[in-house]
C-alpha positions as CSV (number, residue, x, y, z in Angstrom):
1,M,112.5,51.4,-86.4
2,R,116.1,51.7,-85.2
3,K,118.5,53.8,-87.3
4,V,121.4,51.9,-88.7
5,E,124.6,53.6,-87.6
6,R,128.0,53.5,-89.3
7,S,130.8,51.3,-88.1
8,N,132.7,52.7,-85.1
9,P,136.3,53.6,-86.1
10,L,137.4,52.8,-82.5
11,V,136.3,49.2,-83.0
12,T,138.3,49.0,-86.2
13,L,141.3,50.5,-84.4
14,A,141.0,48.0,-81.6
15,V,140.8,45.1,-84.1
16,A,144.0,46.4,-85.8
17,A,145.7,46.6,-82.4
18,M,144.7,43.0,-81.7
19,G,146.0,41.9,-85.0
20,A,149.3,43.7,-84.3
21,A,149.6,42.0,-80.9
22,V,149.0,38.6,-82.5
23,G,151.7,39.3,-85.1
24,L,154.2,40.3,-82.4
25,V,153.4,37.2,-80.3
26,V,153.8,34.9,-83.3
27,Q,157.1,36.4,-84.3
28,F,158.4,36.3,-80.7
29,A,157.3,32.7,-80.3
30,L,159.1,31.7,-83.5
31,S,162.3,33.6,-82.7
32,S,162.4,32.2,-79.1
33,R,162.4,28.6,-80.6
34,G,165.1,29.5,-83.1
35,H,162.8,29.5,-86.2
36,A,162.9,31.9,-89.1
37,P,160.4,34.8,-88.9
38,L,157.0,34.1,-90.4
39,S,156.8,35.4,-93.9
40,P,153.2,35.4,-95.2
41,P,152.6,33.9,-98.7
42,L,152.0,36.4,-101.5
43,S,148.6,34.8,-102.0
44,L,147.4,36.4,-98.8
45,P,147.7,40.1,-99.9
46,A,146.4,39.0,-103.4
47,S,143.3,37.5,-101.9
48,L,142.7,40.5,-99.7
49,V,142.9,42.9,-102.7
50,L,140.7,40.5,-104.7
51,V,138.0,40.6,-102.0
52,A,138.3,44.4,-102.0
53,G,137.8,44.5,-105.7
54,V,134.7,42.3,-105.6
55,L,133.3,44.3,-102.8
56,L,133.8,47.5,-104.8
57,V,132.1,46.0,-107.9
58,F,129.0,45.0,-105.9
59,G,129.0,48.4,-104.2
60,L,129.2,50.2,-107.5
61,R,126.3,48.2,-108.9
62,L,124.2,49.0,-105.9
63,R,125.1,52.7,-106.0
64,R,124.2,52.9,-109.6
65,Q,120.9,51.2,-109.0
66,I,120.1,53.6,-106.1
67,R,120.8,56.6,-108.3
68,K,118.9,55.1,-111.3
69,Q,115.8,53.6,-109.6
70,P,115.8,54.3,-105.9
71,G,112.5,52.4,-105.3
72,A,113.5,49.2,-107.1
73,I,116.3,48.1,-104.7
74,D,116.2,44.7,-103.1
75,P,116.6,45.5,-99.4
76,F,118.1,42.0,-98.7
77,H,120.8,42.6,-101.3
78,A,121.6,46.0,-99.7
79,V,121.7,44.5,-96.2
80,R,123.9,41.6,-97.3
81,L,126.3,44.1,-99.0
82,L,126.3,46.3,-95.9
83,V,127.2,43.3,-93.6
84,T,129.9,42.2,-96.0
85,A,131.4,45.7,-96.1
86,R,131.4,45.7,-92.3
87,A,133.1,42.3,-92.2
88,G,135.6,43.5,-94.8
89,Q,136.5,46.4,-92.5
90,I,137.2,44.0,-89.6
91,V,139.1,41.6,-91.7
92,G,141.1,44.4,-93.4
93,A,142.0,45.9,-90.0
94,L,142.9,42.5,-88.5
95,F,145.2,41.4,-91.3
96,G,146.7,44.9,-91.7
97,G,147.4,44.9,-88.0
98,F,148.8,41.4,-88.2
99,G,151.2,42.5,-90.9
100,A,152.2,45.5,-89.0
101,G,152.9,43.4,-85.9
102,L,155.1,41.1,-88.1
103,L,157.0,44.1,-89.4
104,L,157.3,45.7,-86.0
105,S,159.0,42.6,-84.6
106,L,161.6,42.9,-87.4
107,T,162.6,46.4,-86.3
108,G,163.9,45.2,-82.9
109,R,166.4,42.7,-84.4
110,S,170.1,43.3,-84.2
111,V,170.6,41.9,-87.7
112,A,168.6,43.6,-90.4
113,A,166.1,41.4,-92.2
114,T,166.4,40.9,-96.0
115,A,163.9,42.3,-98.4
116,A,162.5,38.9,-99.0
117,A,161.4,38.7,-95.4
118,W,159.8,42.1,-95.0
119,V,158.2,42.8,-98.4
120,P,155.5,40.2,-98.0
121,M,154.7,41.6,-94.6
122,M,154.5,45.1,-96.0
123,L,152.2,43.8,-98.8
124,V,149.8,42.4,-96.2
125,V,149.7,45.7,-94.4
126,I,148.9,47.5,-97.7
127,A,146.3,44.9,-98.8
128,G,144.6,45.1,-95.4
129,A,144.5,48.9,-95.7
130,V,143.0,48.6,-99.2
131,L,140.4,46.2,-98.0
132,L,139.6,48.4,-95.0
133,G,139.2,51.5,-97.2
134,C,137.2,49.8,-99.9
135,A,134.8,48.3,-97.3
136,A,134.4,51.7,-95.7
137,I,133.5,53.2,-99.1
138,V,131.0,50.5,-99.8
139,E,129.4,50.9,-96.4
140,H,129.0,54.6,-97.2
141,W,127.3,53.7,-100.5
142,C,124.8,51.4,-98.8
143,R,123.1,54.2,-97.0
144,V,119.5,54.8,-97.9
145,P,118.8,58.1,-99.5
146,P,116.1,60.2,-97.8
147,G,112.7,59.3,-99.1
148,D,109.1,59.9,-98.6
149,E,108.5,57.1,-96.1
150,T,109.3,59.3,-93.1
151,D,107.1,62.1,-91.8
152,E,108.4,65.6,-90.9
153,D,109.5,64.4,-87.4
154,G,111.7,61.7,-88.9
155,G,109.5,58.8,-87.8
156,L,107.8,56.3,-90.0
157,D,104.4,57.3,-91.5
158,P,101.8,55.3,-89.6
159,E,99.4,55.2,-92.6
160,R,101.8,53.2,-94.8
161,G,101.3,49.5,-94.9
162,P,103.7,46.7,-95.7
163,A,102.9,46.8,-99.4
164,D,103.5,50.6,-99.6
165,P,107.3,50.8,-99.4
166,A,109.1,51.6,-102.6
167,V,111.0,48.3,-102.6
168,Y,107.8,46.4,-103.1
169,R,106.5,48.4,-106.1
170,D,106.2,46.7,-109.5
171,R,109.3,47.2,-111.7
C-alpha cells in the first residue's frame, strides 16, 4: 500500500504565484482599457473564511473521534475530508495570490488608490491565507495514528484479512 504524503508546499507556492500573475494581468488589462481597478466584492473573503470555518469544524470532529475511538473511524469520511483540505489549500493559495496580484498592481500607480479600492483586495489576501492555514491544519489532523496493522518492518501484516481492520469492527 502506498503511503499518503503531505501536500507539497512548493505546489502551493506555485499556485499562489499563478494567482498573483492572473491578478496582475486582470488589473493591467482593465487599466489599459481605461476602466477602474477590479475591486472584489466583500462576499468573496467572507465565503473563503466561511469555508475555512466549516473545514475546521469537520476536522475537529474527526480529530476528536480519532482520539476517542481510533478504530471506529469511517475511512471514506477521513479521505473526503483530506481531499477537501488539500483542495482548500489550493483554493486559498489561488485566491490569496490573486488578491496579492491585485494589490501589487496598485503599488505601481502614480496616483494612490483610495482605501475603498485596496481594502477588499487586502481582505481577499487575508481570507486566502486563513483558508490555506486552516486547510493545512485539517490535513495534519487527518493523518492516521500508528496502529497494530503494520508489522515491525512498517509493511502490512499478511495474515490480516479484509474484515480485520479496525474500521470494520462493530461499534
